[in-house]
N, CA, C and O of each residue as an XYZ file, in Angstrom:
456
protein
N      69.052     62.868     80.563
C      68.085     62.810     79.540
C      69.241     61.404     79.120
O      70.437     61.428     79.410
N      68.531     60.223     78.376
C      69.208     59.277     77.972
C      69.048     59.743     76.863
O      69.190     60.894     77.276
N      68.813     59.935     75.422
C      69.451     60.453     73.747
C      69.520     61.766     74.224
O      69.130     62.360     75.230
N      70.169     62.058     73.139
C      70.617     63.392     72.327
C      70.045     63.542     71.146
O      70.202     62.770     70.199
N      69.036     65.006     71.150
C      68.183     64.703     69.924
C      69.760     64.732     68.527
O      70.676     65.532     68.720
N      69.782     64.077     67.665
C      70.420     64.256     66.605
C      69.916     64.173     65.521
O      69.738     63.240     64.738
N      69.445     66.356     65.511
C      68.920     66.619     64.108
C      69.474     67.450     63.711
O      70.105     68.282     64.364
N      69.355     67.392     62.630
C      69.860     69.411     62.264
C      68.731     70.262     62.369
O      68.915     71.402     61.941
N      67.791     70.043     62.754
C      67.328     71.550     62.972
C      67.348     72.233     64.598
O      67.157     71.647     65.664
N      67.624     73.540     64.369
C      68.119     74.024     65.437
C      67.319     75.347     66.170
O      66.228     75.332     65.600
N      67.310     75.940     66.678
C      66.814     77.611     67.401
C      65.311     76.892     67.431
O      64.999     75.868     68.039
N      64.451     77.761     66.567
C      63.082     77.456     66.823
C      62.371     76.874     65.777
O      61.159     76.666     65.835
N      63.400     76.480     64.389
C      62.264     75.361     64.134
C      63.357     73.576     64.677
O      63.726     72.550     64.107
N      63.455     74.247     66.210
C      64.027     72.848     66.577
C      62.506     72.354     67.219
O      62.152     72.976     68.220
N      61.889     71.635     66.880
C      60.337     71.625     68.248
C      60.581     70.141     69.170
O      59.806     69.834     70.075
N      61.255     69.662     68.955
C      60.358     68.080     70.007
C      62.042     68.828     71.068
O      63.100     69.419     70.850
N      61.059     68.116     72.463
C      62.175     68.723     73.655
C      62.712     67.666     73.811
O      63.903     67.963     73.900
N      62.585     66.194     73.941
C      63.640     64.968     73.745
C      62.606     63.626     73.783
O      61.385     63.625     73.934
N      63.560     62.446     73.587
C      63.601     61.301     72.944
C      63.452     60.663     74.563
O      64.194     60.969     75.497
N      62.124     59.557     74.634
C      62.011     59.389     75.371
C      62.658     57.372     75.177
O      62.881     56.471     75.986
N      62.698     57.441     74.358
C      62.478     56.151     74.612
C      62.747     55.560     73.191
O      61.744     55.695     72.490
N      63.556     55.082     72.684
C      64.199     53.749     71.073
C      64.314     52.682     71.503
O      64.767     52.400     72.612
N      63.827     51.774     70.494
C      63.839     50.681     70.667
C      64.162     50.333     69.222
O      63.527     50.696     68.232
N      65.299     49.538     69.261
C      65.082     49.584     67.857
C      65.115     47.998     67.044
O      65.271     47.989     65.823
N      64.953     46.633     67.838
C      64.150     45.329     67.855
C      62.685     45.621     67.130
O      62.229     45.157     66.085
N      62.036     46.701     68.212
C      60.337     47.358     67.277
C      60.468     47.837     65.994
O      59.760     47.444     65.067
N      61.691     49.001     65.847
C      61.989     49.594     65.501
C      60.820     50.987     65.094
O      60.276     51.293     64.033
N      60.769     51.596     66.465
C      60.087     52.821     67.538
C      60.793     53.986     67.923
O      62.004     53.891     68.126
N      60.011     55.451     68.096
C      60.738     55.961     68.577
C      59.486     56.825     69.436
O      58.438     57.195     68.907
N      59.832     57.031     70.770
C      58.415     57.959     71.600
C      59.526     59.156     71.592
O      60.603     59.107     72.187
N      58.937     60.492     70.613
C      59.552     61.552     71.290
C      58.106     62.532     72.259
O      57.001     61.993     72.318
N      58.353     64.066     72.992
C      57.884     64.361     73.246
C      58.367     65.954     73.168
O      59.515     66.397     73.182
N      56.667     66.904     73.051
C      57.154     68.264     73.205
C      56.045     69.031     74.451
O      54.937     68.625     74.801
N      56.648     70.006     74.834
C      56.133     71.033     75.749
C      55.634     72.107     74.715
O      56.429     72.636     73.938
N      54.552     72.354     74.724
C      54.026     73.710     73.801
C      54.432     74.648     74.604
O      54.401     74.619     75.835
N      54.947     75.773     73.692
C      54.888     77.159     74.425
C      55.085     78.304     73.030
O      55.540     78.256     71.887
N      54.441     79.308     73.929
C      53.811     80.474     72.965
C      54.934     80.736     72.410
O      54.691     81.206     71.299
N      56.322     80.666     72.646
C      57.287     81.868     71.600
C      57.255     80.510     70.523
O      57.798     80.918     69.497
N      56.802     78.914     70.310
C      56.594     77.921     68.948
C      57.024     78.816     67.927
O      57.245     80.023     68.030
N      57.109     78.114     66.981
C      57.528     78.956     65.438
C      55.657     79.180     64.855
O      55.037     80.105     64.330
N      55.371     78.035     65.225
C      54.267     77.857     65.087
C      52.687     77.590     65.326
O      51.696     77.036     64.851
N      53.285     78.589     66.687
C      51.830     79.165     67.687
C      50.859     80.485     67.098
O      51.368     81.465     66.554
N      50.092     80.400     67.208
C      48.920     81.225     66.741
C      47.839     81.682     68.181
O      48.225     81.634     69.349
N      46.566     82.077     67.772
C      46.141     82.707     68.862
C      45.154     81.044     69.366
O      44.601     80.071     68.853
N      45.495     81.703     70.805
C      45.777     79.548     71.536
C      46.108     78.661     71.361
O      45.717     77.732     72.068
N      46.975     78.459     70.364
C      47.500     77.707     70.185
C      47.882     76.711     68.817
O      47.066     77.080     67.972
N      48.577     75.828     68.317
C      49.120     75.177     67.602
C      48.159     74.483     66.709
O      47.519     73.533     67.159
N      47.978     74.938     65.279
C      47.214     74.181     64.457
C      48.044     72.490     64.614
O      49.131     71.930     64.760
N      46.496     72.263     64.444
C      46.726     70.031     64.498
C      47.407     69.844     63.799
O      48.205     68.992     64.189
N      47.698     70.387     62.308
C      47.575     69.547     61.676
C      49.786     69.819     61.647
O      50.803     69.462     61.053
N      49.435     70.425     62.434
C      51.839     71.065     62.229
C      52.053     69.980     62.495
O      52.666     69.368     61.619
N      51.620     69.039     64.013
C      52.116     68.291     64.560
C      52.701     66.830     63.391
O      53.455     65.886     63.628
N      52.008     67.193     62.231
C      53.344     66.624     60.984
C      54.871     66.336     61.050
O      55.611     65.354     61.097
N      54.993     68.064     61.026
C      56.508     68.612     61.601
C      57.260     67.874     62.455
O      58.335     67.289     62.325
N      56.117     68.075     63.800
C      56.525     66.516     65.268
C      57.473     65.637     64.631
O      58.691     65.486     64.543
N      55.789     64.828     63.992
C      56.558     63.486     63.784
C      57.671     63.440     62.253
O      57.970     62.303     61.891
N      58.148     64.422     61.553
C      58.779     63.918     60.414
C      60.630     64.679     61.829
O      61.808     64.462     61.545
N      60.174     65.421     63.052
C      61.167     65.440     63.499
C      62.057     64.240     64.193
O      63.240     63.960     64.386
N      60.721     63.697     64.452
C      60.905     61.936     65.504
C      61.334     60.767     64.914
O      61.864     59.772     65.411
N      60.954     61.098     63.510
C      61.664     60.606     62.390
C      63.323     60.592     62.085
O      63.989     59.581     61.857
N      63.664     61.557     62.124
C      64.725     62.177     62.041
C      65.547     61.481     62.914
O      66.381     60.596     62.721
N      65.068     62.172     64.133
C      66.097     61.454     64.801
C      66.240     59.711     65.273
O      67.236     59.194     65.778
N      65.104     59.121     64.978
C      65.056     57.946     65.369
C      66.172     57.573     63.325
O      66.869     56.578     63.125
N      66.011     58.320     62.640
C      67.084     57.579     61.430
C      68.154     57.916     62.469
O      68.046     56.946     63.220
N      69.217     58.762     63.034
C      70.126     59.534     63.597
C      70.714     58.545     63.670
O      71.768     58.171     63.155
N      69.881     57.998     64.467
C      70.821     57.071     65.999
C      70.402     55.917     65.211
O      71.464     55.342     64.972
N      69.693     55.419     64.806
C      69.960     54.206     64.103
C      71.239     53.835     63.212
O      72.101     52.957     63.224
N      70.918     54.958     62.429
C      72.522     54.738     60.988
C      73.756     54.625     61.962
O      74.788     54.081     61.569
N      73.581     55.442     63.973
C      74.799     55.919     64.365
C      75.218     54.117     65.230
O      76.273     53.620     65.623
N      73.783     53.632     65.208
C      73.742     52.772     65.903
C      74.583     50.843     64.462
O      74.848     49.656     64.654
N      74.600     51.619     63.516
C      74.973     50.390     62.141
C      75.658     51.046     61.038
O      75.381     51.157     59.844
N      76.691     51.477     61.804
C      77.476     52.820     60.706
C      78.889     52.482     60.946
O      79.359     52.396     62.081
N      79.844     52.209     59.411
C      80.944     51.723     59.302
C      82.068     53.398     59.381
O      81.817     54.551     59.729
N      82.819     52.978     59.065
C      83.624     54.155     58.945
C      83.921     54.969     58.064
O      84.482     56.064     58.087
N      83.211     53.925     56.755
C      83.386     54.554     54.828
C      81.922     54.865     55.091
O      81.724     55.734     54.242
N      80.595     54.676     55.835
C      79.356     55.075     55.393
C      79.334     56.569     55.479
O      79.790     57.311     56.349
N      78.335     56.987     53.740
C      78.142     57.971     54.299
C      76.497     57.895     55.115
O      75.653     56.999     55.147
N      76.546     59.417     55.776
C      74.711     58.755     56.562
C      73.994     59.736     55.104
O      74.353     60.630     54.337
N      72.308     58.530     55.474
C      71.990     58.949     54.869
C      69.941     59.814     55.218
O      69.037     59.282     55.862
N      69.920     60.720     54.742
C      69.010     61.438     54.957
C      67.363     60.172     54.996
O      67.273     59.213     54.229
N      66.726     60.385     55.616
C      66.171     59.416     56.323
C      64.487     60.598     55.337
O      64.516     61.677     54.746
N      63.364     59.655     55.637
C      62.131     60.280     55.541
C      60.864     60.542     55.821
O      60.561     59.733     56.699
N      60.184     61.039     55.639
C      58.308     59.651     55.648
C      57.647     60.099     54.440
O      57.661     61.142     53.785
N      57.125     59.100     54.362
C      56.836     58.146     53.372
C      54.989     58.466     53.279
O      54.338     59.014     52.390
N      54.649     57.992     54.309
C      53.237     58.270     54.748
C      53.210     57.979     56.016
O      54.044     57.512     56.792
N      51.508     58.521     56.169
C      50.939     58.307     58.024
C      49.985     57.484     58.004
O      48.951     57.786     57.408
N      50.092     56.497     58.525
C      49.142     55.030     58.992
C      48.163     55.825     59.609
O      47.153     56.293     59.084
N      48.598     55.954     60.921
C      47.734     56.372     61.367
C      48.014     57.794     63.016
O      48.466     57.447     64.107
N      47.580     59.294     62.656
C      47.096     59.893     63.824
C      46.020     60.666     64.557
O      45.108     61.404     64.185
N      46.339     60.344     65.431
C      45.337     60.656     66.837
C      45.340     62.078     67.346
O      46.036     62.452     68.290
N      44.477     62.882     66.626
C      44.934     64.014     68.369
C      43.426     64.676     67.659
O      43.392     64.980     66.467
N      42.682     64.779     68.225
C      41.411     65.011     68.982
C      41.302     66.793     69.543
O      40.925     67.102     70.674
N      41.607     67.525     68.761
C      41.331     68.774     68.611
C      42.558     69.837     68.440
O      43.781     69.731     68.530
N      41.531     71.071     68.107
C      41.995     71.651     66.406
C      43.330     71.961     66.604
O      44.209     71.430     65.926
N      43.682     73.196     67.926
C      44.904     73.325     68.149
C      45.555     72.903     69.726
O      44.723     72.743     70.619
N      46.763     72.757     70.007
C      47.224     72.270     71.073
C      47.832     73.577     71.322
O      48.470     74.345     70.601
N      47.321     73.630     72.992
C      47.537     75.470     73.608
C      49.150     75.371     74.587
O      49.925     74.425     74.726
N      49.183     76.493     75.021
C      50.117     76.029     75.701
C      50.426     75.741     76.835
O      49.665     75.934     77.783
N      51.838     75.122     76.970
C      51.902     74.528     78.301
C      51.678     72.740     78.448
O      52.310     71.984     79.185
N      50.434     72.355     77.372
C      50.176     70.946     77.104
C      51.670     70.563     76.397
O      52.546     71.243     75.861
N      51.460     68.777     76.741
C      52.769     68.251     76.400
C      51.891     67.482     75.485
O      50.688     67.222     75.465
N      53.061     67.170     74.623
C      52.393     65.637     73.369
C      53.377     65.066     73.391
O      54.459     65.498     73.791
N      53.110     63.879     72.910
C      54.289     62.111     72.377
C      53.607     62.237     71.172
O      52.453     62.453     70.803
N      55.276     61.920     70.421
C      55.038     61.037     69.140
C      55.297     59.476     69.189
O      56.488     59.234     69.380
N      54.717     58.662     69.101
C      55.128     57.487     68.524
C      55.476     57.078     67.618
O      54.650     56.309     67.127
N      56.471     57.200     66.992
C      56.810     56.620     65.027
C      56.738     55.376     65.108
O      56.175     54.876     66.082
N      57.285     54.593     64.117
C      58.037     53.464     63.919
C      57.960     53.101     62.009
O      57.312     53.045     60.963
N      58.795     53.001     62.490
C      59.680     52.907     60.587
C      59.314     51.261     60.221
O      59.672     50.162     60.644
N      58.593     51.665     59.413
C      57.708     50.261     57.977
C      58.279     49.767     57.581
O      58.240     48.542     57.687
N      59.896     50.900     56.304
C      60.509     50.693     55.388
C      61.559     51.085     55.652
O      61.646     51.955     56.517
N      62.803     50.557     54.967
C      64.230     50.290     54.961
C      64.088     50.886     53.654
O      63.110     50.502     53.011
N      65.010     51.921     53.005
C      65.774     50.770     51.370
C      66.661     52.136     51.025
O      66.448     53.315     50.742
N      67.584     51.402     51.190
C      69.362     51.776     50.637
C      69.931     51.184     49.557
O      70.040     49.963     49.666
N      70.339     51.679     48.522
C      71.529     51.593     47.758
C      72.991     51.096     48.314
O      73.961     51.062     47.555
C-alpha cells in the first residue's frame, strides 16, 4: 500500500479501500472500493448510485489530508475540506453490486483558507 487512508471515517462508515494515486501537481486523487454486502448502504441487489457521492467526499477528504500534511508548518491547524460541487459524474447503472470495484477520481479546483 503506497498511501494510508488518513480520514476520520471508521468502521462501517469508511467506504474507500485504498488510494491508488495522488498527484499534487495536477491536484488529483484516485481511490477505489470493492462493494460488499456488509456495506452500510447496501440494499437489495447493491448500493444505489446516488450514494457514490459519499465515496467522492471521502476521496476528497483523503486528498485534503495528504495535501495538508505535505504543506503543514508546525503551528498550522488542520483545516476541514469539503465538496462545493461535482462537475461531472459517470455511473451507468442504478445500483453497484457486491463484488464490483468502483474507482473515484477527484480534482481540486478551488482552495481558499484564511
